[in-house]
Backbone bond lengths (Angstrom), bond angles and torsions (degrees), N, CA, C in turn:
res aa  C-N    CA-C-N  psi(-1)  N-CA   C-N-CA  omega(-1)  CA-C   N-CA-C  phi
1 X - - - 1.451 - - 1.525 112.32 -
2 X 1.331 118.48 128.39 1.492 120.33 -175.55 1.558 109.92 -69.02
3 X 1.277 111.88 157.96 1.520 119.45 175.85 1.509 108.38 -76.01
4 X 1.316 117.93 116.19 1.475 121.79 179.02 1.513 112.74 -53.81
5 X 1.298 117.72 -28.61 1.461 119.19 -177.81 1.554 110.58 -69.50
6 X 1.324 116.19 -23.11 1.458 122.63 -178.72 1.496 110.21 -86.87
7 X 1.324 120.54 -38.77 1.456 121.97 -168.66 1.573 111.21 -116.70
8 X 1.270 120.12 -5.09 1.460 121.96 -177.95 1.497 114.84 -55.98
9 X 1.348 116.96 -32.73 1.444 121.82 179.84 1.499 113.88 -62.30
10 X 1.326 118.20 -22.77 1.457 123.37 -175.06 1.539 110.66 -67.14
11 X 1.286 118.36 -21.81 1.508 120.07 -174.33 1.541 110.10 -102.15
12 X 1.291 117.39 0.71 1.459 117.29 -170.83 1.576 115.13 -76.00
13 X 1.327 114.70 -34.41 1.470 116.22 -174.16 1.546 108.06 -146.98
14 X 1.282 121.15 151.64 1.446 118.92 172.84 1.501 115.23 -63.24
15 X 1.318 118.45 154.19 1.435 124.17 -178.50 1.535 108.83 -108.01
16 X 1.303 116.88 129.47 1.492 122.87 174.16 1.443 108.15 -83.19
17 X 1.395 115.54 116.43 1.433 120.18 178.44 1.518 114.43 -64.59
18 X 1.293 120.23 118.98 1.466 125.34 -177.34 1.486 112.98 64.16
19 X 1.359 114.91 24.82 1.461 120.54 -172.41 1.585 110.45 75.64
20 X 1.320 114.41 -176.67 1.452 119.04 175.93 1.496 108.95 -85.14
21 X 1.370 115.89 94.66 1.459 120.31 -174.51 1.508 108.84 -118.82
22 X 1.298 116.42 170.26 1.475 123.93 -179.51 1.501 109.03 144.64
23 X 1.306 118.30 -127.78 1.442 122.00 -176.45 1.571 112.16 -68.82
24 X 1.236 118.01 -24.62 1.470 120.01 -175.96 1.511 112.02 -94.15
25 X 1.328 118.08 -42.75 1.400 122.29 -173.49 1.548 114.36 -131.68
26 X 1.340 117.25 149.54 1.428 120.12 177.99 1.520 109.21 -78.61
27 X 1.324 117.33 148.45 1.502 120.30 -179.02 1.511 110.33 -61.45
28 X 1.330 113.89 145.32 1.491 123.23 175.25 1.543 110.18 65.26
29 X 1.245 119.48 13.08 1.497 120.16 -174.47 1.500 109.54 -90.00
30 X 1.338 116.46 163.67 1.455 121.51 173.69 1.492 113.80 -50.93
31 X 1.322 115.20 -46.55 1.443 122.73 -177.92 1.502 112.20 -62.95
32 X 1.356 116.85 -43.74 1.441 122.62 177.85 1.505 113.44 -62.40
33 X 1.295 116.23 -38.91 1.433 119.39 -179.68 1.496 109.39 -74.10
34 X 1.294 120.24 -41.66 1.485 121.35 178.22 1.588 108.46 -61.80
35 X 1.342 115.93 -41.23 1.447 117.41 -178.49 1.501 111.77 -60.15
36 X 1.356 117.87 -44.52 1.453 122.96 176.85 1.508 114.31 -57.85
37 X 1.324 112.62 -50.44 1.434 119.18 -176.35 1.579 111.66 -65.23
38 X 1.308 115.29 -39.42 1.471 119.78 178.50 1.540 114.11 -66.08
39 X 1.349 114.54 -20.18 1.450 117.62 177.15 1.515 113.47 -99.80
40 X 1.336 115.90 6.73 1.463 121.23 169.76 1.527 115.53 92.99
41 X 1.359 115.85 13.47 1.458 122.04 178.78 1.516 111.73 -97.69
42 X 1.332 114.68 155.55 1.431 122.28 168.06 1.590 105.11 -72.66
43 X 1.318 114.61 172.53 1.451 119.50 177.61 1.511 110.18 -130.93
44 X 1.347 114.96 134.21 1.468 120.51 169.80 1.494 108.40 -111.90
45 X 1.330 117.55 123.36 1.423 122.02 178.67 1.494 112.12 -120.11
46 X 1.316 118.64 154.76 1.488 123.78 -179.52 1.545 107.63 -103.65
47 X 1.282 116.23 151.39 1.498 120.92 -179.60 1.483 114.35 -137.38
48 X 1.321 113.14 146.62 1.480 125.74 167.48 1.536 106.34 -128.30
49 X 1.325 117.07 171.40 1.449 118.16 178.34 1.545 111.07 -118.93
50 X 1.329 114.18 149.17 1.445 122.32 -175.70 1.548 110.58 -87.25
51 X 1.352 115.77 176.42 1.422 122.93 179.44 1.512 112.40 -58.35
52 X 1.357 115.82 -38.49 1.434 122.58 -179.72 1.570 111.16 -92.51
53 X 1.266 116.73 19.09 1.522 118.96 168.43 1.511 114.83 77.92
54 X 1.333 119.36 27.63 1.431 122.38 178.30 1.543 109.59 -104.06
55 X 1.294 119.28 145.83 1.454 125.47 179.80 1.573 108.30 -85.36
56 X 1.338 113.64 124.22 1.444 118.32 177.88 1.535 111.79 -120.48
57 X 1.378 118.50 145.75 1.417 120.76 -174.92 1.543 110.55 -84.90
58 X 1.317 115.91 96.22 1.467 124.25 177.96 1.483 106.41 -156.29
59 X 1.338 115.89 141.76 1.459 119.57 -176.57 1.515 112.40 -86.55
60 X 1.327 116.35 -35.09 1.447 119.73 -175.50 1.468 113.34 -86.12
61 X 1.356 121.06 150.84 1.458 121.08 174.14 1.494 113.02 -71.55
62 X 1.326 119.27 -17.30 1.451 124.30 175.23 1.507 111.08 -116.17
63 X 1.342 116.25 167.01 1.477 120.80 -173.40 1.519 113.66 -103.74
64 X 1.393 116.74 0.79 1.470 117.90 -172.04 1.546 114.58 -59.69
65 X 1.325 113.87 -41.91 1.475 116.93 -172.55 1.525 113.31 -64.21
66 X 1.355 116.51 -35.44 1.429 120.28 -171.51 1.573 113.62 -104.15
67 X 1.323 116.09 -7.84 1.466 121.08 178.97 1.514 109.85 -133.95
68 X 1.354 112.95 176.67 1.466 118.21 177.45 1.532 111.57 -96.86
69 X 1.352 115.70 10.84 1.451 124.66 -179.20 1.540 110.64 -104.44
70 X 1.271 119.06 174.04 1.387 125.45 172.09 1.530 116.29 -126.48
71 X 1.268 117.96 156.82 1.478 119.37 175.16 1.511 110.05 137.66
72 X 1.332 114.93 162.44 1.458 122.01 175.94 1.510 108.28 -89.75
73 X 1.344 118.08 138.44 1.425 124.12 -177.03 1.498 109.40 -53.81
74 X 1.318 117.21 -44.41 1.488 120.84 -172.21 1.537 109.52 -73.61
75 X 1.268 119.54 -6.03 1.462 121.26 178.50 1.547 110.40 -102.61
76 X 1.347 115.54 1.37 1.503 119.05 -177.15 1.527 110.43 -114.59
77 X 1.287 115.49 139.96 1.449 120.93 -178.96 1.542 109.80 -80.19
78 X 1.273 114.06 165.69 1.494 121.90 178.32 1.544 107.62 -62.76
79 X 1.336 116.34 -38.55 1.463 119.92 -179.86 1.514 111.78 -63.05
80 X 1.351 118.46 -40.19 1.417 120.49 175.99 1.497 113.58 -70.51
81 X 1.330 117.68 -41.69 1.459 121.47 177.63 1.487 113.22 -58.60
82 X 1.325 115.53 -34.68 1.474 121.86 -179.80 1.537 111.80 -67.77
83 X 1.306 115.96 -12.81 1.530 120.84 -179.29 1.506 113.80 -101.07
84 X 1.358 116.21 -12.65 1.466 120.72 -170.40 1.549 107.83 -96.50
85 X 1.357 118.06 119.40 1.443 124.03 -178.48 1.536 111.71 -82.41
86 X 1.318 115.71 143.00 1.489 121.05 169.49 1.528 109.48 -72.67
87 X 1.288 120.53 143.48 1.390 126.33 179.30 1.546 111.87 -56.87
88 X 1.303 116.54 130.96 1.490 119.48 177.93 1.472 113.80 67.57
89 X 1.396 116.04 27.05 1.437 119.07 -176.80 1.527 109.78 -153.66
90 X 1.361 115.83 155.01 1.442 119.76 173.72 1.518 110.63 -88.34
91 X 1.325 115.76 0.41 1.472 119.51 -177.83 1.533 113.22 -87.46
92 X 1.352 112.54 160.54 1.449 120.85 169.23 1.521 109.29 -105.72
93 X 1.317 117.97 175.06 1.489 120.95 176.55 1.491 105.71 -65.98
94 X 1.301 119.49 126.52 1.503 121.23 -172.51 1.535 112.29 -86.57
95 X 1.333 118.29 138.23 1.448 117.13 167.99 1.507 113.01 -66.49
96 X 1.307 115.69 146.12 1.477 119.54 -178.94 1.524 110.98 -57.17
97 X 1.313 117.64 -40.12 1.458 119.32 -178.85 1.494 112.69 -60.79
98 X 1.365 116.18 -35.15 1.472 121.12 178.93 1.538 111.34 -68.71
99 X 1.370 116.02 -37.76 1.429 119.11 178.26 1.507 111.27 -66.31
100 X 1.322 115.09 -41.04 1.523 117.25 175.83 1.515 110.65 -59.91
101 X 1.306 115.83 -37.14 1.464 116.72 175.93 1.518 115.43 -64.21
102 X 1.336 115.00 -32.21 1.442 120.54 174.86 1.483 113.47 -66.25
103 X 1.317 113.08 -42.66 1.508 120.03 179.62 1.510 108.69 -66.31
104 X 1.352 114.26 -46.87 1.481 120.15 176.25 1.525 115.88 51.00
105 X 1.333 116.19 39.30 1.447 120.35 175.10 1.517 114.85 81.45
106 X 1.339 117.56 2.10 1.457 119.71 -176.00 1.533 111.63 -78.13
107 X 1.291 120.83 -15.57 1.399 125.60 -175.54 1.498 112.04 -156.74
108 X 1.294 122.00 154.25 1.460 123.23 177.12 1.532 110.59 -69.38
109 X 1.316 115.44 151.84 1.496 120.30 -178.28 1.533 108.18 -127.08
110 X 1.307 118.15 132.15 1.440 123.88 170.22 1.510 107.26 -110.89
111 X 1.318 117.88 131.15 1.451 123.62 178.61 1.523 108.29 -115.55
112 X 1.381 113.11 114.38 1.472 118.04 175.63 1.511 110.77 -93.28
113 X 1.286 115.62 119.93 1.493 122.52 178.96 1.517 107.93 -83.46
114 X 1.352 115.51 113.81 1.494 122.33 179.53 1.489 106.46 -91.39
115 X 1.318 115.75 93.15 1.482 119.45 -168.09 1.546 111.52 -83.51
116 X 1.338 111.47 152.14 1.483 119.34 169.06 1.528 107.00 -113.80
117 X 1.253 119.57 128.52 1.444 124.28 -177.90 1.538 111.07 -52.29
118 X 1.311 117.55 128.31 1.393 121.12 -178.21 1.535 115.60 93.66
119 X 1.348 112.53 -6.02 1.529 119.78 -178.96 1.511 110.93 -132.67
120 X 1.331 116.90 25.96 1.467 120.95 -176.49 1.512 111.84 -62.07
121 X 1.354 113.57 -52.58 1.477 119.59 -174.29 1.474 110.19 -64.47
122 X 1.326 121.32 -35.79 1.453 125.07 179.37 1.520 109.50 -58.43
123 X 1.344 115.36 -44.68 1.493 118.52 -178.55 1.538 107.85 -71.45
124 X 1.305 119.95 -39.71 1.443 120.06 -179.51 1.563 111.33 -61.86
125 X 1.325 116.40 -39.11 1.475 118.40 177.51 1.514 111.96 -66.73
126 X 1.330 114.96 -39.65 1.516 117.55 177.54 1.489 110.74 -62.44
127 X 1.301 121.36 -42.29 1.465 126.33 -179.69 1.515 111.08 -68.47
128 X 1.326 117.20 -42.88 1.456 118.65 178.52 1.509 109.89 -61.18
129 X 1.301 116.09 -43.15 1.455 122.40 -179.14 1.538 109.66 -56.52
130 X 1.347 116.38 -40.49 1.442 118.95 -179.33 1.530 114.90 -74.89
131 X 1.352 116.23 -33.82 1.431 120.09 -174.98 1.518 115.02 -93.18
132 X 1.315 119.49 -23.20 1.465 119.61 -166.90 1.489 113.96 -63.09
133 X 1.300 119.93 -25.13 1.486 121.23 178.85 1.521 111.51 -100.74
134 X 1.329 117.01 -0.22 1.460 119.77 177.78 1.529 114.93 -73.11
135 X 1.295 118.40 130.26 1.465 119.79 -173.65 1.544 112.30 -96.74
136 X 1.323 118.66 -0.36 1.450 120.38 178.64 1.510 109.47 -87.68
137 X 1.359 113.53 -174.46 1.488 120.38 -179.55 1.507 109.84 -85.99
138 X 1.310 117.08 120.32 1.469 121.06 -177.56 1.509 110.72 -147.97
139 X 1.320 115.87 145.30 1.507 120.30 177.51 1.542 106.86 -139.75
140 X 1.324 115.05 161.65 1.481 122.29 176.36 1.472 109.04 -118.26
141 X 1.362 115.46 153.48 1.463 119.33 179.01 1.566 106.12 -158.08
142 X 1.332 113.85 162.66 1.473 118.08 -179.96 1.498 106.57 -165.46
143 X 1.367 113.45 158.17 1.473 118.92 168.14 1.547 112.81 -74.88
144 X 1.315 115.44 -16.71 1.483 118.97 178.30 1.456 111.49 -90.09
145 X 1.334 117.51 120.47 1.485 121.71 -173.72 1.489 114.00 -62.10
146 X 1.337 118.62 -25.78 1.439 119.85 -176.81 1.543 110.77 -70.27
147 X 1.290 119.44 -20.20 1.476 120.63 176.56 1.503 111.36 -65.71
148 X 1.331 118.57 -50.67 1.411 119.87 175.94 1.498 114.58 -59.46
149 X 1.383 114.28 -43.05 1.458 120.22 177.89 1.481 110.92 -61.63
150 X 1.326 119.72 -42.97 1.464 123.72 179.18 1.527 111.15 -58.75
151 X 1.359 116.87 -47.87 1.443 117.75 -178.34 1.490 112.63 -71.90
152 X 1.290 120.20 -24.27 1.491 121.35 172.84 1.514 110.53 -62.28
153 X 1.356 115.76 -32.84 1.453 119.00 -176.76 1.533 114.24 -94.67
154 X 1.370 114.57 -34.75 1.453 119.04 -169.74 1.521 114.86 -117.79
155 X 1.352 116.74 -7.64 1.424 118.47 179.11 1.472 109.61 -146.90
156 X 1.296 116.79 51.03 1.482 123.07 -169.78 1.559 113.65 -66.01
157 X 1.314 117.43 -17.11 1.478 118.91 175.50 1.519 111.86 -67.51
158 X 1.253 116.19 -22.50 1.482 123.79 -175.44 1.504 110.74 -96.70
159 X 1.377 116.43 127.71 1.444 121.97 179.98 1.506 111.21 -66.44
160 X 1.293 119.32 138.68 1.479 121.76 -168.56 1.570 108.36 -130.26
161 X 1.331 114.74 145.45 1.435 118.92 179.30 1.544 110.60 -139.37
162 X 1.318 113.46 169.66 1.478 121.38 179.36 1.520 107.76 -125.38
163 X 1.277 113.98 130.34 1.468 121.22 175.78 1.515 110.96 -91.39
164 X 1.360 117.62 138.88 1.457 119.69 -175.62 1.502 110.21 -131.21
165 X 1.328 115.17 139.35 1.482 120.12 172.56 1.467 107.66 -155.82
166 X 1.351 116.34 172.21 1.465 118.18 178.51 1.482 113.64 -69.66
167 X 1.317 117.04 -8.59 1.484 122.97 178.89 1.526 109.73 -101.53
168 X 1.315 119.51 2.10 1.453 122.67 -178.78 1.522 110.77 -79.81
169 X 1.377 114.50 171.89 1.452 121.00 174.45 1.542 111.55 -49.97
170 X 1.337 118.39 -38.97 1.438 123.06 -172.31 1.518 110.48 -71.47
171 X 1.309 121.08 -17.28 1.460 121.34 175.57 1.526 113.36 -61.24
172 X 1.378 114.45 -21.32 1.437 120.15 -177.89 1.559 111.37 -85.94
173 X 1.308 116.67 -11.22 1.437 121.32 177.55 1.532 110.89 -100.27
174 X 1.317 115.98 167.61 1.417 119.93 177.58 1.554 111.01 -145.95
175 X 1.315 114.57 152.96 1.418 120.46 172.25 1.505 114.63 57.93
176 X 1.316 119.32 -136.55 1.405 125.44 -178.04 1.561 111.60 -61.47
177 X 1.301 116.39 -34.45 1.445 118.83 178.79 1.537 113.34 -61.98
178 X 1.339 113.29 -36.99 1.460 118.77 179.31 1.533 109.85 -65.67
179 X 1.351 116.37 -44.08 1.441 120.16 175.98 1.489 114.94 -62.02
180 X 1.348 116.29 -42.93 1.458 120.30 174.53 1.498 113.05 -58.54
181 X 1.365 114.03 -46.96 1.416 118.61 -178.79 1.525 113.40 -62.77
182 X 1.290 114.94 -38.37 1.453 122.95 178.26 1.556 111.29 -59.59
183 X 1.291 115.63 -47.97 1.474 117.20 -171.95 1.527 112.27 -84.11
184 X 1.348 116.56 -9.01 1.487 117.21 166.02 1.514 112.62 -61.38
185 X 1.412 115.88 -25.51 1.402 122.31 -179.44 1.545 112.08 -74.58
186 X 1.345 116.91 -20.35 1.505 123.79 175.80 1.552 109.16 56.70
187 X 1.305 120.55 50.35 1.490 122.02 -179.49 1.568 110.07 -76.88
188 X 1.248 116.66 154.53 1.487 122.02 171.98 1.479 111.69 -101.65
189 X 1.336 119.24 -14.36 1.456 123.83 173.34 1.491 108.36 -149.46
190 X 1.290 116.57 168.04 1.467 123.34 -177.88 1.542 109.60 -129.10
191 X 1.291 116.74 143.75 1.462 120.66 176.10 1.526 106.19 -126.39
192 X 1.348 118.73 116.33 1.441 124.58 -178.84 1.520 112.30 -101.62
193 X 1.319 114.93 140.30 1.443 120.75 167.76 1.534 107.92 -55.59
194 X 1.277 116.89 122.94 1.524 118.46 -178.59 1.506 114.48 -59.55
195 X 1.346 114.85 -23.85 1.477 117.55 178.18 1.487 112.91 -73.25
196 X 1.337 116.75 -14.72 1.439 120.67 178.38 1.560 113.67 -96.51
197 X 1.315 116.78 5.54 1.428 124.93 178.36 1.545 109.70 -101.28
198 X 1.372 118.39 149.41 1.515 125.58 -4.22 1.508 109.79 -75.10
199 X 1.435 109.72 154.63 1.441 116.67 169.43 1.547 112.47 -148.52
200 X 1.272 115.32 151.22 1.483 120.55 -171.04 1.493 112.58 -66.46
201 X 1.359 117.55 -31.77 1.419 119.34 -178.20 1.596 108.23 -68.13
202 X 1.262 118.21 -43.47 1.420 121.46 177.16 1.510 113.44 -60.43
203 X 1.315 114.25 -42.76 1.469 118.90 172.56 1.489 115.98 -56.41
204 X 1.332 115.65 -41.43 1.514 121.67 -177.75 1.528 107.80 -68.49
205 X 1.313 119.54 -39.91 1.415 122.23 -177.13 1.547 111.61 -69.11
206 X 1.307 115.15 -37.73 1.450 119.84 176.34 1.549 110.49 -62.65
207 X 1.301 116.65 -41.98 1.445 121.29 179.68 1.549 110.28 -62.71
208 X 1.341 116.57 -31.95 1.476 122.02 178.45 1.517 111.44 -77.60
209 X 1.288 118.67 -3.68 1.462 121.21 178.83 1.511 114.62 92.93
210 X 1.363 118.34 11.31 1.416 121.18 178.31 1.503 111.88 -90.51
211 X 1.316 119.54 120.76 1.460 120.04 -178.56 1.518 112.89 -59.80
212 X 1.308 116.49 138.17 1.445 122.06 176.09 1.515 110.83 -120.73
213 X 1.335 117.16 124.53 1.440 122.89 176.73 1.516 107.46 -103.35
214 X 1.324 117.69 157.98 1.492 123.94 175.69 1.457 108.84 -120.58
215 X 1.353 118.64 130.59 1.464 124.67 177.62 1.536 109.54 -132.39
216 X 1.283 119.13 158.48 1.465 126.88 -26.48 1.548 105.00 -99.35
217 X 1.356 115.13 122.20 1.430 122.63 -174.50 1.543 108.96 -80.11
218 X 1.318 117.32 121.19 1.454 119.05 -179.03 1.533 115.38 -128.33
219 X 1.342 115.60 8.81 1.478 117.23 -177.48 1.529 105.56 -150.00
220 X 1.383 114.07 164.86 1.460 119.94 176.37 1.490 111.06 -66.43
221 X 1.345 118.16 -32.17 1.499 119.93 178.74 1.506 109.72 -67.46
222 X 1.313 118.43 -42.76 1.474 120.08 178.06 1.526 111.66 -67.13
223 X 1.341 116.63 -33.44 1.402 118.70 177.06 1.483 113.65 -67.37
224 X 1.307 117.52 -33.36 1.466 121.77 175.74 1.489 111.56 -68.03
225 X 1.312 118.24 -39.64 1.457 121.73 175.33 1.532 111.18 -62.26
226 X 1.323 115.52 -46.48 1.483 120.73 179.05 1.509 112.97 -60.72
227 X 1.360 114.13 -38.54 1.497 117.94 177.25 1.505 113.65 -56.72
228 X 1.310 116.17 -32.26 1.457 122.61 -178.71 1.519 112.35 -87.71
229 X 1.303 118.44 -28.86 1.505 122.44 -163.88 1.517 110.66 -115.62
230 X 1.348 121.06 -10.64 1.409 121.10 -174.74 1.499 112.03 -138.50
231 X 1.385 117.31 168.62 1.417 120.23 -178.86 1.526 112.97 -95.99
232 X 1.379 115.66 -16.42 1.439 120.17 175.76 1.499 111.87 -165.74
233 X 1.282 120.73 165.92 1.468 124.04 -174.11 1.555 111.35 -116.94
234 X 1.292 112.88 153.96 1.457 122.88 164.57 1.494 105.30 -114.42
235 X 1.317 122.11 116.33 1.430 124.94 -166.89 1.503 112.80 -122.94
236 X 1.349 115.19 164.14 1.438 125.23 165.03 1.491 108.34 -129.20
237 X 1.350 116.04 139.96 1.439 121.33 176.38 1.499 110.17 -103.76
238 X 1.327 115.92 104.01 1.516 116.72 -174.11 1.508 111.51 -57.45
239 X 1.345 113.77 135.06 1.463 119.07 175.46 1.522 115.73 77.05
240 X 1.306 118.41 0.96 1.426 119.41 -175.86 1.500 111.50 -58.33
């Protein structure tokens, strides 16, 4: 059972997925994060790592969707990333450490590590470097079980969680093997795809005192399901 002092903050307030983004702000941007925090929400951001091993807030492994440039984030240096503008914005892709400085302890932060197979530890190191000196409330999570396991061994000061969905690694397992595989990850909290709720496994973990989050809630119907089946939500507000 996790220490409530480490993970209790995860259930206090809803988390805005990628900040409050949409018509006004680009996802995972400085403006989207500030908008979420100023409205009293927690923030969930996605991260990749750069050529020089820095964590940057971007969901995709490539930059095409959000910029007018091309390339994989992990093949671009911090110097180059600082020169590439996000579409429809004066901003560049923000370093995770800078976003944490913007939040400055005013709200809880969830960092989702968007892993690339074969480069998991590199991303974990980059995120730990950004978070380890941060004094606010922050936790890491990923669909990849090795992320939670890595932080249990190499970044134990940072709260860690595992995301679960029917498309995750655990969908390939069944019965006891699924449970064994899950707990090899050693998570302190779980985040379930809201479309997979309700489910008995989530119910059992909540009864054991393990916080369960629901992602990504986009409708009143999904919010109602999450209210019954989870302890807090990660949401997006369409058209915000």
